[in-house]
Backbone as CSV, one residue per row, in Angstrom:
resi,resn,N_x,N_y,N_z,CA_x,CA_y,CA_z,C_x,C_y,C_z
1,UNK,0.852,-1.177,0.000,0.000,0.000,0.000,0.894,1.234,0.000
2,UNK,0.586,2.159,-0.879,1.417,3.349,-0.987,1.135,4.307,0.173
3,UNK,2.073,5.231,0.364,1.937,6.211,1.446,0.722,7.100,1.212
4,UNK,0.492,7.553,-0.048,-0.641,8.421,-0.327,-1.961,7.696,-0.059
5,UNK,-2.026,6.407,-0.426,-3.251,5.648,-0.203,-3.521,5.495,1.285
6,UNK,-2.492,5.217,2.074,-2.664,5.073,3.518,-3.107,6.398,4.132
7,UNK,-2.517,7.506,3.675,-2.912,8.818,4.193,-4.368,9.120,3.859
8,UNK,-4.793,8.715,2.657,-6.183,8.930,2.261,-7.116,8.210,3.225
9,UNK,-6.828,6.949,3.521,-7.679,6.185,4.431,-7.668,6.791,5.830
10,UNK,-6.507,7.243,6.285,-6.436,7.828,7.617,-7.214,9.126,7.696
11,UNK,-7.132,9.954,6.633,-7.904,11.192,6.616,-9.393,10.914,6.618
12,UNK,-9.793,9.846,5.949,-11.205,9.499,5.869,-11.724,8.961,7.192
13,UNK,-10.822,8.489,8.033,-11.236,8.003,9.338,-11.327,6.506,9.433
14,UNK,-10.935,5.813,8.405,-10.946,4.356,8.480,-9.626,3.848,7.902
15,UNK,-9.156,2.778,8.461,-7.886,2.203,8.043,-8.192,0.887,7.347
16,UNK,-7.540,0.581,6.235,-7.814,-0.702,5.568,-7.577,-1.880,6.501
17,UNK,-8.265,-2.983,6.242,-8.200,-4.129,7.129,-6.797,-4.700,7.261
18,UNK,-5.958,-4.537,6.249,-4.618,-5.103,6.330,-3.783,-4.415,7.400
19,UNK,-4.054,-3.149,7.677,-3.291,-2.412,8.678,-4.217,-1.856,9.749
20,UNK,-5.276,-2.575,10.069,-6.294,-2.048,10.975,-5.755,-1.957,12.404
21,UNK,-5.908,-0.786,12.976,-5.620,-0.562,14.385,-6.729,0.318,14.911
22,UNK,-7.148,0.063,16.123,-8.274,0.809,16.683,-7.928,2.271,16.886
23,UNK,-6.701,2.538,17.204,-6.310,3.918,17.452,-4.833,4.075,17.153
24,UNK,-4.402,5.307,17.013,-2.994,5.604,16.785,-2.408,6.118,18.089
25,UNK,-1.343,5.494,18.536,-0.712,5.902,19.786,0.526,6.722,19.479
26,UNK,0.662,7.828,20.159,1.827,8.697,20.026,2.530,8.723,21.367
27,UNK,3.786,8.346,21.363,4.555,8.308,22.606,5.405,9.565,22.665
28,UNK,5.247,10.297,23.745,5.997,11.529,23.924,6.863,11.412,25.173
29,UNK,8.015,11.974,25.118,8.913,11.970,26.270,8.821,13.335,26.941
30,UNK,8.420,13.356,28.205,8.252,14.613,28.932,9.229,14.615,30.105
31,UNK,10.110,15.598,30.159,11.038,15.652,31.293,10.316,16.088,32.561
32,UNK,10.613,15.420,33.658,10.051,15.773,34.960,11.196,15.952,35.952
33,UNK,10.863,16.308,37.171,11.900,16.524,38.199,12.627,15.221,38.524
34,UNK,11.905,14.090,38.474,12.536,12.820,38.824,13.147,12.116,37.618
35,UNK,13.079,12.699,36.468,13.611,12.086,35.242,12.616,12.298,34.111
36,UNK,12.711,11.475,33.127,11.762,11.591,32.011,10.703,10.516,32.141
37,UNK,9.510,10.872,31.780,8.420,9.897,31.794,7.817,9.834,30.403
38,UNK,7.297,8.688,30.093,6.661,8.508,28.791,5.156,8.677,28.946
39,UNK,4.588,9.454,28.069,3.146,9.672,28.060,2.624,9.164,26.730
40,UNK,1.607,8.364,26.771,1.010,7.833,25.550,-0.309,8.546,25.325
41,UNK,-0.384,9.242,24.220,-1.631,9.898,23.830,-2.277,9.057,22.738
42,UNK,-3.531,8.760,22.888,-4.250,7.948,21.915,-5.186,8.859,21.132
43,UNK,-5.028,8.844,19.825,-5.864,9.648,18.955,-6.787,8.717,18.189
44,UNK,-8.079,8.934,18.306,-9.059,8.147,17.580,-9.734,9.070,16.551
45,UNK,-10.171,8.492,15.434,-10.893,9.329,14.478,-12.211,9.818,15.077
46,UNK,-12.639,10.976,14.638,-13.885,11.544,15.169,-15.080,10.722,14.692
47,UNK,-16.206,10.941,15.319,-17.423,10.220,14.967,-17.826,10.517,13.525
48,UNK,-17.678,11.758,13.108,-18.050,12.136,11.738,-17.181,11.385,10.744
49,UNK,-15.891,11.298,11.009,-15.005,10.588,10.085,-15.300,9.096,10.062
50,UNK,-15.624,8.532,11.214,-15.966,7.109,11.230,-17.267,6.856,10.476
51,UNK,-18.251,7.769,10.608,-19.503,7.615,9.863,-19.278,7.777,8.362
52,UNK,-18.421,8.720,7.984,-18.095,8.872,6.565,-17.427,7.615,6.019
53,UNK,-16.552,7.026,6.813,-15.915,5.787,6.392,-16.925,4.667,6.208
54,UNK,-17.893,4.593,7.111,-18.938,3.579,6.996,-19.781,3.799,5.749
55,UNK,-20.186,5.048,5.506,-20.974,5.363,4.313,-20.172,5.031,3.060
56,UNK,-18.892,5.351,3.068,-18.019,5.092,1.931,-17.972,3.593,1.618
57,UNK,-17.849,2.770,2.658,-17.806,1.320,2.449,-19.154,0.786,1.975
58,UNK,-20.257,1.341,2.488,-21.578,0.887,2.063,-21.855,1.248,0.604
59,UNK,-21.405,2.408,0.165,-21.570,2.786,-1.241,-20.796,1.815,-2.123
60,UNK,-19.583,1.492,-1.723,-18.794,0.532,-2.491,-19.454,-0.831,-2.549
61,UNK,-20.032,-1.276,-1.426,-20.730,-2.554,-1.396,-21.953,-2.517,-2.303
62,UNK,-22.697,-1.416,-2.272,-23.871,-1.281,-3.132,-23.506,-1.332,-4.607
63,UNK,-22.420,-0.667,-4.981,-21.994,-0.702,-6.378,-21.550,-2.097,-6.789
64,UNK,-20.859,-2.790,-5.892,-20.439,-4.156,-6.221,-21.633,-5.084,-6.375
65,UNK,-22.648,-4.938,-5.508,-23.845,-5.771,-5.636,-24.622,-5.443,-6.913
66,UNK,-24.678,-4.169,-7.269,-25.314,-3.771,-8.519,-24.613,-4.424,-9.703
67,UNK,-23.285,-4.402,-9.699,-22.521,-5.022,-10.778,-22.718,-6.519,-10.828
68,UNK,-22.800,-7.153,-9.674,-23.033,-8.593,-9.634,-24.396,-8.928,-10.230
69,UNK,-25.415,-8.139,-9.889,-26.746,-8.370,-10.445,-26.801,-8.152,-11.946
70,UNK,-26.136,-7.109,-12.414,-26.126,-6.824,-13.849,-25.367,-7.900,-14.614
71,UNK,-24.268,-8.374,-14.066,-23.504,-9.440,-14.699,-24.311,-10.732,-14.732
72,UNK,-25.005,-11.032,-13.641,-25.835,-12.239,-13.596,-26.979,-12.161,-14.601
73,UNK,-27.562,-10.977,-14.761,-28.624,-10.811,-15.752,-28.091,-11.034,-17.159
74,UNK,-26.899,-10.510,-17.424,-26.290,-10.731,-18.739,-26.012,-12.198,-18.995
75,UNK,-25.528,-12.911,-17.989,-25.277,-14.341,-18.144,-26.578,-15.113,-18.324
76,UNK,-27.644,-14.649,-17.671,-28.943,-15.315,-17.816,-29.484,-15.180,-19.236
77,UNK,-29.135,-14.119,-19.936,-29.550,-13.977,-21.332,-29.001,-15.129,-22.173
78,UNK,-27.817,-15.622,-21.829,-27.222,-16.727,-22.577,-27.727,-18.079,-22.068
79,UNK,-27.977,-18.188,-20.767,-28.399,-19.465,-20.192,-29.854,-19.791,-20.546
80,UNK,-30.730,-18.803,-20.439,-32.157,-19.016,-20.698,-32.670,-17.885,-21.588
81,UNK,-32.324,-17.883,-22.878,-32.736,-16.749,-23.728,-34.240,-16.698,-23.992
82,UNK,-34.934,-17.833,-23.827,-36.391,-17.829,-24.082,-37.117,-16.876,-23.134
83,UNK,-36.602,-16.740,-21.919,-37.249,-15.858,-20.940,-37.194,-14.395,-21.358
84,UNK,-36.176,-14.030,-22.110,-35.985,-12.635,-22.495,-36.506,-12.335,-23.895
85,UNK,-36.864,-13.390,-24.662,-37.315,-13.171,-26.043,-38.611,-12.377,-26.109
86,UNK,-39.533,-12.599,-25.181,-40.818,-11.877,-25.214,-40.611,-10.382,-25.027
87,UNK,-39.743,-10.033,-24.080,-39.488,-8.619,-23.818,-38.697,-7.982,-24.959
88,UNK,-37.749,-8.724,-25.503,-36.927,-8.193,-26.587,-37.742,-8.037,-27.868
89,UNK,-38.747,-8.899,-28.072,-39.566,-8.835,-29.289,-40.355,-7.536,-29.375
90,UNK,-40.644,-6.915,-28.239,-41.365,-5.642,-28.275,-40.539,-4.547,-28.937
91,UNK,-39.245,-4.542,-28.683,-38.386,-3.510,-29.252,-37.791,-3.920,-30.597
92,UNK,-37.515,-5.215,-30.751,-36.868,-5.714,-31.968,-37.671,-6.897,-32.508
93,UNK,-38.686,-6.635,-33.340,-39.530,-7.735,-33.826,-38.811,-8.692,-34.770
94,UNK,-37.772,-8.239,-35.456,-37.015,-9.136,-36.336,-35.700,-9.500,-35.660
95,UNK,-35.256,-10.721,-35.885,-34.013,-11.240,-35.283,-34.033,-11.110,-33.760
96,UNK,-35.120,-11.550,-33.163,-35.295,-11.382,-31.721,-34.215,-12.106,-30.930
97,UNK,-33.911,-13.346,-31.285,-32.917,-14.113,-30.529,-31.535,-13.459,-30.611
98,UNK,-31.186,-12.962,-31.788,-29.881,-12.303,-31.934,-29.808,-11.058,-31.047
99,UNK,-30.898,-10.295,-30.991,-30.911,-9.107,-30.145,-30.922,-9.473,-28.663
100,UNK,-31.538,-10.588,-28.307,-31.507,-11.043,-26.915,-30.072,-11.343,-26.503
101,UNK,-29.346,-12.033,-27.361,-27.951,-12.362,-27.047,-27.076,-11.104,-27.017
102,UNK,-27.352,-10.161,-27.908,-26.598,-8.895,-27.887,-26.837,-8.138,-26.584
103,UNK,-28.104,-8.099,-26.166,-28.426,-7.415,-24.912,-27.766,-8.107,-23.721
104,UNK,-27.713,-9.435,-23.765,-27.033,-10.168,-22.700,-25.551,-9.859,-22.657
105,UNK,-24.939,-9.755,-23.817,-23.516,-9.407,-23.885,-23.286,-7.994,-23.348
106,UNK,-24.176,-7.085,-23.685,-24.048,-5.714,-23.205,-24.211,-5.642,-21.684
107,UNK,-25.225,-6.332,-21.157,-25.451,-6.303,-19.712,-24.276,-6.945,-18.970
108,UNK,-23.775,-8.045,-19.486,-22.632,-8.702,-18.848,-21.407,-7.792,-18.874
109,UNK,-21.171,-7.143,-20.014,-20.012,-6.251,-20.137,-20.121,-5.011,-19.276
110,UNK,-21.325,-4.485,-19.111,-21.498,-3.302,-18.282,-21.414,-3.625,-16.802
111,UNK,-21.771,-4.837,-16.427,-21.745,-5.204,-15.024,-20.375,-5.601,-14.512
112,UNK,-19.488,-6.021,-15.396,-18.174,-6.495,-14.966,-17.349,-5.440,-14.224
113,UNK,-17.234,-4.207,-14.702,-16.383,-3.249,-13.975,-16.875,-2.941,-12.565
114,UNK,-18.181,-2.989,-12.335,-18.709,-2.669,-11.011,-18.332,-3.709,-9.971
115,UNK,-18.025,-4.931,-10.406,-17.705,-5.975,-9.440,-16.360,-5.751,-8.784
116,UNK,-15.523,-4.910,-9.370,-14.205,-4.657,-8.805,-14.063,-3.226,-8.315
117,UNK,-15.152,-2.629,-7.925,-15.105,-1.244,-7.469,-14.372,-1.160,-6.148
118,UNK,-13.362,-0.323,-6.096,-12.673,-0.016,-4.852,-12.884,1.470,-4.623
119,UNK,-13.406,1.817,-3.525,-13.755,3.207,-3.264,-12.584,3.989,-2.688
120,UNK,-11.381,3.673,-3.124,-10.223,4.389,-2.581,-9.471,5.101,-3.665
């Protein structure tokens, strides 16, 4: 994972699962009369940033599910073309089966990119 990508996730308030940590700890050395002591400050993302991260992940999931459905519909045009011939005949009365297969190819091709959506 590149530095810019990691910074993007941190700014958004969520860390990718590969490097997931609940909080970021910063260790500071503070001199005192008896010597130096270590103080650990824990910084957590704000509630707004965590909610934005959740919304961001849900949008990505929704797009992936949309792509999966569109791809499955395109594949169904090839598996069971008789089911789609009635609907296709309304728009294309001649060469209905050929247009059904073309529509299936189009739906399958349009759905493929959505299955790999990464919202980062």
